[in-house]
C-alpha positions as CSV (number, residue, x, y, z in Angstrom):
1,M,151.9,56.5,105.5
2,L,149.1,59.0,104.9
3,R,148.5,61.6,107.8
4,S,145.6,61.1,110.0
5,T,144.0,64.6,108.5
6,T,144.7,63.4,105.5
7,L,142.8,60.1,105.6
8,F,140.1,61.9,107.8
9,L,140.2,64.5,104.8
10,L,139.6,61.1,102.3
11,L,136.9,59.7,104.6
12,A,135.0,63.0,104.8
13,A,134.9,62.9,100.8
14,T,133.5,59.6,100.7
15,V,130.2,61.1,101.9
16,R,130.2,63.6,99.9
17,A,130.6,61.6,96.6
18,Q,128.5,63.5,94.6
19,P,128.8,67.4,94.9
20,P,126.1,69.0,97.1
21,A,123.5,71.4,95.5
22,A,123.2,74.8,96.8
23,F,120.1,76.2,98.4
24,T,118.8,79.7,98.2
25,V,116.2,82.2,99.1
26,A,114.4,83.3,95.6
27,G,111.5,85.4,97.7
28,D,109.3,84.7,100.7
29,W,108.2,81.4,99.6
30,A,111.0,80.1,96.9
31,V,113.7,78.4,97.2
32,Q,116.4,78.4,94.4
33,V,118.3,75.2,93.8
34,T,122.0,75.1,92.3
35,L,123.3,71.9,90.8
36,P,126.7,71.6,89.4
37,G,126.0,70.3,85.9
38,A,122.1,71.4,85.9
39,A,120.7,74.9,85.1
40,P,119.2,76.2,88.9
41,R,115.6,75.5,89.1
42,V,113.6,78.2,91.5
43,L,111.3,75.9,93.4
44,S,107.7,77.4,94.8
45,V,107.4,76.5,99.0
46,A,104.1,76.2,100.6
47,P,103.9,78.5,103.5
48,P,103.2,77.2,107.1
49,V,99.7,75.6,107.1
50,I,97.5,77.2,109.7
51,R,94.5,75.2,111.2
52,S,91.7,76.6,112.4
53,V,90.1,74.5,115.7
54,A,86.6,74.9,116.8
55,A,84.5,74.8,120.0
56,E,87.0,71.8,120.8
57,K,85.8,70.2,124.3
58,H,87.4,70.2,127.5
59,A,85.4,67.8,130.2
60,A,87.2,69.7,132.9
61,L,89.8,72.0,133.2
62,P,92.2,72.3,136.1
63,L,93.9,74.9,138.1
64,F,96.4,77.1,136.0
65,D,100.2,75.7,137.6
66,P,102.4,78.9,136.7
67,K,105.8,77.0,138.4
68,A,105.3,73.8,136.0
69,G,106.6,73.6,132.5
70,G,105.1,75.5,130.1
71,W,103.5,72.1,128.7
72,A,102.0,71.1,132.1
73,R,100.6,74.1,133.1
74,G,96.6,72.9,132.2
75,A,94.8,71.7,130.0
76,R,96.5,70.8,126.6
77,L,95.0,71.6,123.2
78,E,94.5,68.9,121.0
79,G,96.4,70.8,117.7
80,L,99.3,70.9,120.0
81,R,99.6,67.4,121.3
82,C,102.9,65.8,120.8
83,Q,104.8,62.7,122.7
84,E,103.7,63.4,126.6
85,T,104.2,67.5,125.6
86,T,102.5,69.9,123.2
87,S,104.5,71.5,120.7
88,P,105.8,75.1,121.7
89,Y,105.5,78.2,119.3
90,L,102.2,76.9,117.2
91,L,99.4,78.6,118.7
92,D,98.6,82.1,117.8
93,P,97.2,83.1,120.9
94,A,95.2,86.2,119.6
95,S,92.8,83.7,118.2
96,F,92.4,81.6,121.5
97,S,88.9,81.8,123.3
98,L,87.3,80.1,125.9
99,R,83.0,79.1,126.1
100,S,81.3,77.4,128.3
101,G,78.9,75.5,125.2
102,P,80.1,75.0,122.2
103,A,77.8,77.4,120.5
104,P,79.5,80.5,118.4
105,D,77.3,82.7,120.6
106,A,78.0,80.9,124.3
107,P,79.3,82.8,126.8
108,L,82.8,83.5,126.9
109,F,85.4,83.1,129.8
110,T,87.4,86.4,130.5
111,P,91.2,85.4,130.8
112,G,93.3,86.7,133.5
113,T,89.9,86.0,135.3
114,D,88.3,82.8,135.1
115,Y,91.7,81.6,133.1
116,E,95.4,81.8,132.0
117,L,96.9,80.6,128.8
118,D,100.2,80.3,128.1
119,P,101.1,81.9,124.8
120,V,103.9,79.4,124.2
121,W,103.2,76.3,125.0
122,G,98.9,76.1,124.7
123,T,98.2,75.1,127.9
124,F,95.8,76.8,130.0
125,G,93.8,77.0,133.3
126,R,91.3,78.0,135.2
127,L,91.4,80.9,137.9
128,P,90.8,81.3,141.7
129,G,87.8,82.8,141.9
130,S,87.0,81.7,138.2
131,R,83.4,81.5,137.1
132,I,84.4,78.0,135.3
133,A,83.4,75.1,138.2
134,A,86.1,72.3,138.8
135,D,83.8,69.7,136.8
136,Q,82.4,71.9,133.7
137,P,83.2,71.1,130.5
138,V,84.5,74.4,128.3
139,Y,84.8,74.8,124.8
140,A,88.2,75.9,123.4
141,T,88.3,78.0,119.4
142,Y,91.7,78.8,118.3
143,R,94.0,78.5,115.5
144,H,97.6,76.8,115.3
145,A,100.5,76.1,112.9
146,Q,102.1,73.0,112.3
147,V,106.0,71.8,111.3
148,R,106.8,70.5,108.2
149,L,109.7,69.0,106.2
150,D,109.8,69.2,102.3
151,A,112.2,67.3,100.6
152,V,114.2,68.8,97.5
153,V,115.1,66.1,95.1
154,L,116.4,65.3,91.7
155,T,114.3,63.0,89.9
156,A,115.3,60.1,88.0
157,A,114.4,62.5,84.5
158,G,117.0,65.1,85.7
159,Q,114.2,67.6,87.5
160,I,114.7,69.3,90.4
161,A,111.2,68.9,92.2
162,L,110.0,69.8,96.1
163,R,108.3,66.7,97.7
164,P,105.8,68.4,100.3
165,G,106.4,67.1,103.6
166,E,103.0,66.0,105.9
167,P,102.5,68.6,108.9
168,R,102.7,67.3,112.4
169,A,102.7,69.0,115.7
170,A,106.4,68.0,116.3
171,A,109.1,65.1,114.7
172,P,108.1,65.9,111.3
173,V,108.4,63.3,108.9
174,L,110.4,63.5,105.6
175,P,108.1,62.5,102.6
176,P,108.4,59.3,100.2
177,L,111.2,59.8,97.5
178,G,109.9,58.2,94.2
179,P,112.1,56.3,92.4
180,G,115.3,57.0,91.2
181,D,114.9,60.5,93.6
182,R,118.6,62.0,94.7
183,H,117.7,63.6,97.8
184,L,119.0,66.7,97.9
185,G,117.7,68.6,100.9
186,N,115.0,69.7,103.1
187,V,113.2,73.0,103.7
188,Y,112.1,73.2,107.1
189,I,108.9,74.7,108.0
190,P,109.6,75.2,111.9
191,R,106.0,77.5,113.1
192,A,104.1,80.2,111.8
193,I,107.2,81.8,110.0
194,P,106.3,84.8,107.9
195,R,108.9,83.9,105.3
196,L,111.9,81.7,104.5
197,T,115.1,82.8,105.7
198,S,118.3,80.7,105.1
199,D,118.2,79.1,108.5
200,H,115.1,77.1,106.8
201,L,117.2,76.0,104.2
202,F,118.7,72.1,104.8
203,P,120.5,71.3,101.7
204,I,122.9,67.6,102.2
205,L,126.5,68.8,102.4
206,E,127.6,65.1,103.5
207,T,125.5,61.9,103.5
208,A,126.5,60.3,106.9
209,Y,128.7,61.3,109.8
210,P,132.9,61.3,108.8
211,E,134.0,58.8,111.4
212,P,137.9,59.8,112.0
213,P,140.1,57.4,111.0
214,P,140.7,54.0,112.9
215,G,143.9,54.4,115.6
216,P,144.7,52.4,118.6
217,R,141.8,51.9,120.5
218,H,141.1,52.9,124.2
219,P,143.0,50.7,127.0
220,V,139.2,50.2,128.6
221,I,137.8,48.8,125.1
222,E,140.6,46.3,124.4
223,R,139.6,44.9,127.4
224,L,136.2,44.7,126.6
225,V,137.2,43.2,122.9
226,K,138.9,40.7,124.3
227,R,136.2,39.8,126.4
228,L,134.0,39.4,123.6
229,Q,136.1,37.7,121.1
230,S,136.8,34.8,124.0
231,G,133.0,34.6,124.8
232,Q,133.4,35.4,128.5
233,P,130.0,36.9,129.7
234,L,129.7,40.3,129.6
235,R,127.3,42.0,131.7
236,I,126.0,45.7,130.4
237,L,124.4,47.9,132.7
238,A,123.1,50.9,130.4
239,W,122.2,53.7,133.5
240,G,120.4,56.6,132.5
241,D,117.2,59.0,132.2
242,S,114.2,58.9,130.4
243,V,116.1,58.7,127.3
244,T,117.5,55.5,128.1
245,D,114.4,54.2,129.6
246,A,112.5,55.6,126.3
247,T,109.0,54.0,127.3
248,Y,108.1,56.7,124.5
249,L,109.4,54.8,122.0
250,P,106.7,53.0,119.6
251,A,108.9,49.7,119.3
252,R,111.2,49.7,122.8
253,E,112.6,47.1,123.1
254,T,114.3,47.2,119.6
255,E,114.8,51.4,119.0
256,R,116.1,52.0,122.5
257,W,120.2,53.2,122.1
258,Q,121.4,50.0,124.4
259,Q,119.3,48.0,122.3
260,Q,120.4,48.8,119.1
261,F,124.6,49.1,120.0
262,V,124.0,45.2,121.8
263,T,122.3,44.1,119.1
264,R,125.7,45.5,116.4
265,L,128.0,43.9,119.6
266,R,126.3,40.8,118.9
267,R,126.6,41.2,115.3
268,Q,130.8,42.3,115.3
269,F,131.4,39.6,117.7
270,P,129.2,37.0,116.8
271,Q,131.0,34.8,120.0
272,A,130.2,37.1,122.7
273,R,127.8,36.2,125.7
274,V,126.5,40.1,126.4
275,E,124.2,40.7,129.4
276,L,122.2,43.8,128.8
277,I,120.8,44.9,132.2
278,T,118.7,48.4,131.9
279,Q,118.5,50.9,135.0
280,A,116.9,54.5,134.0
281,W,114.5,56.7,135.8
282,G,112.7,59.7,133.6
283,G,113.1,63.1,134.9
284,R,116.0,62.2,137.2
285,N,119.7,62.5,137.0
286,T,122.3,60.9,138.7
287,G,122.4,63.2,142.0
288,S,118.8,61.6,142.6
289,Y,119.8,57.3,142.3
290,L,122.5,58.9,145.0
291,A,119.9,60.5,147.0
292,E,117.9,57.6,147.1
293,P,117.4,55.5,150.2
294,P,118.0,51.5,150.8
295,G,115.0,49.7,149.2
296,S,114.2,52.5,146.7
297,P,113.9,51.2,142.9
298,H,116.5,53.6,142.4
299,N,118.7,53.4,145.1
300,Y,122.4,53.8,143.9
301,A,124.3,51.2,145.7
302,E,121.7,48.5,145.3
303,T,120.8,49.1,141.8
304,V,123.2,50.3,140.0
305,L,126.7,48.8,141.9
306,G,124.7,46.0,143.1
307,V,124.2,43.9,140.4
308,K,127.6,44.0,139.1
309,P,128.0,45.2,135.5
310,D,131.0,44.2,134.0
311,L,130.1,47.7,132.1
312,I,128.4,50.5,132.4
313,I,127.2,52.6,130.2
314,S,126.2,56.4,131.2
315,E,123.7,58.5,129.5
316,F,122.1,61.3,131.7
317,V,121.1,64.6,129.6
318,N,119.3,65.6,132.9
319,D,122.9,66.2,134.2
320,S,123.4,69.0,131.7
321,G,122.7,71.1,134.5
322,L,125.9,70.5,136.5
323,S,128.7,72.8,136.9
324,P,132.3,71.5,135.6
325,E,132.8,71.9,139.5
326,R,130.3,69.4,140.2
327,V,130.7,67.3,137.0
328,E,134.6,66.8,138.4
329,E,133.4,66.4,142.3
330,R,130.1,63.6,141.2
331,Y,132.0,62.0,138.3
332,T,134.9,61.4,140.3
333,K,133.3,59.7,142.5
334,L,130.9,57.5,140.2
335,L,134.3,56.9,138.9
336,A,135.8,55.4,142.1
337,D,132.5,53.3,142.9
338,F,133.1,51.6,139.7
339,L,136.6,51.2,139.7
340,G,135.7,49.7,143.2
341,I,133.4,47.0,141.3
342,G,135.6,45.8,139.0
343,A,133.6,47.7,137.0
344,E,134.6,49.2,133.6
345,W,132.8,52.7,132.6
346,I,131.7,54.3,129.2
347,I,130.2,58.0,129.3
348,L,128.1,59.0,126.6
349,T,127.3,62.8,125.9
350,P,124.1,64.0,125.6
351,H,122.1,64.7,122.6
352,Y,120.9,68.1,121.7
353,V,117.5,69.2,122.7
354,Q,115.0,72.1,122.7
355,P,116.8,74.9,120.4
356,E,115.9,77.8,123.4
357,R,117.4,75.4,125.9
358,M,121.1,74.9,124.2
359,N,120.7,78.9,123.8
360,F,120.6,78.4,120.1
361,T,118.5,80.6,117.4
362,R,118.7,78.3,114.4
363,E,119.6,74.7,114.0
364,R,122.3,75.4,111.2
365,E,125.7,75.9,111.9
366,V,125.3,74.3,115.2
367,D,128.6,72.0,115.1
368,D,129.7,73.0,118.1
369,D,127.7,71.5,121.3
370,P,127.9,75.0,123.6
371,R,126.9,73.2,127.1
372,P,129.3,73.4,130.0
373,Y,128.4,70.0,130.9
374,V,129.7,68.4,127.5
375,K,133.3,70.4,127.7
376,A,133.0,69.1,131.2
377,L,132.3,65.6,130.3
378,R,135.3,65.7,127.9
379,Q,137.7,67.1,130.2
380,F,136.8,64.1,132.6
381,S,137.0,61.8,129.9
382,A,140.4,62.9,128.9
383,Q,141.7,63.5,132.9
384,H,140.9,60.3,133.8
385,N,141.2,58.2,131.0
386,V,137.7,57.0,130.8
387,P,136.2,55.9,127.3
388,L,133.9,59.3,125.6
389,A,131.1,57.9,122.9
390,D,130.5,61.7,122.1
391,A,126.7,61.2,120.8
392,S,126.8,65.2,121.5
393,L,129.0,65.6,118.3
394,R,127.5,63.7,115.7
395,Y,123.8,65.9,116.6
396,G,125.9,68.7,116.2
397,R,126.6,67.6,112.4
398,L,122.8,66.4,111.7
399,W,122.5,69.7,110.1
400,R,125.1,68.6,107.2
401,Q,122.9,66.0,106.6
402,G,120.0,68.1,105.7
403,V,118.2,67.2,109.1
404,P,117.1,70.1,111.5
405,Y,117.8,68.0,115.0
406,N,114.6,69.1,116.4
407,T,112.9,66.8,114.2
408,L,114.2,64.2,115.7
409,L,112.5,65.0,119.1
410,L,109.3,63.3,119.5
411,N,108.2,65.8,122.7
412,A,110.1,68.9,120.5
413,I,112.0,69.0,124.2
414,N,114.1,66.0,124.6
415,H,113.2,62.5,123.9
416,P,114.8,61.2,120.4
417,D,113.2,59.2,118.3
418,A,115.2,55.9,117.1
419,H,117.0,57.8,114.5
420,G,118.3,60.2,117.4
421,M,118.7,56.8,119.5
422,R,120.6,55.6,116.7
423,L,123.5,58.6,117.0
424,F,124.0,57.2,120.7
425,A,124.8,53.6,119.2
426,D,127.0,55.2,116.2
427,A,128.8,56.6,119.1
428,L,129.6,53.8,121.2
429,M,130.2,51.5,118.3
430,A,132.7,54.0,116.7
431,L,134.6,53.2,120.0
432,F,135.0,48.9,119.5
433,R,136.4,49.7,115.4
């Protein structure tokens, strides 16, 4: 019998069945693509698109709130808007001006006196004592970049070509590929970069996450599988924050991670009788639930323990600020409570969020999640014998699949799209293989 490491290498090779292309910078806006068996090709890449906006009307300007998140400090520039927020680092702050009317010669307002601007997030608001009245329309003029993802392909005719993507404020989508195109990788334009660097090149090194070789199921999973196979009812509670709530998804009832997971679970176990319940609270964490009084729609005892789930799957990216000591303390309490009602528990590790919040300076070579919370979850799971669905590992390898992970975040901060949700479902289904 082959050793597990050998099996893993063989499996990894299956997701790299075709030799990958090599991408190298060949100029400020040029990429050389080298594919085994083909002549190298230098492709020209369009620089970032810079859009100019003149006299954008804002019917009223709120007071600038320096204590709020950057995306919520005041009015939001339309060119920077994405899902629920603005996209950071797209605004050219030097280009911003604010006038009392739409005409180019309308009176200008003074920054620092009449209004304040957040240069990173492109939000702005009036200041106390400003000449701007609370109900007065104002007109903003500015320039901004956009985010773009270009695809590099090998055409059916054997030519290496670039397919330009559509610029967006956030979550750019890949351009349509032509018939017979082999997708070799992507070029990522995240903002108004002065030139291309290796950080912006994403050749496809593997076509899928290399699943580890099958092994004995975790005892908790084995018990769940027996219930599924026997047709006993299985009530699953998906418990989490805004990522679990996911009201922002256009097809929420099919795209949420828990819906994707249960759909696939039913497909694998057609005789299963699965009931899915969701208890989620955007912008909150496990401590928020524990602090809610009786009668609250998010009281922990009533809405988590009280629904008598057979299985609880927890997702809390908003717990990421917990120290390892606090994780051990709080999650030990949760485990005792769940055991007390006879519920099984699966912990989901969180997805990757805005690079600056991860202390990343780029989105390549980010396999290892640096957050102490994630390391603490892995340690807690091992020490307390709780199954762990490690979605973080899958996010860490997206760059190997040609995907800058931030392109999956609809709000440019922490709200994954349907593809990002699928990674949670993938991590859960891996436990049931």
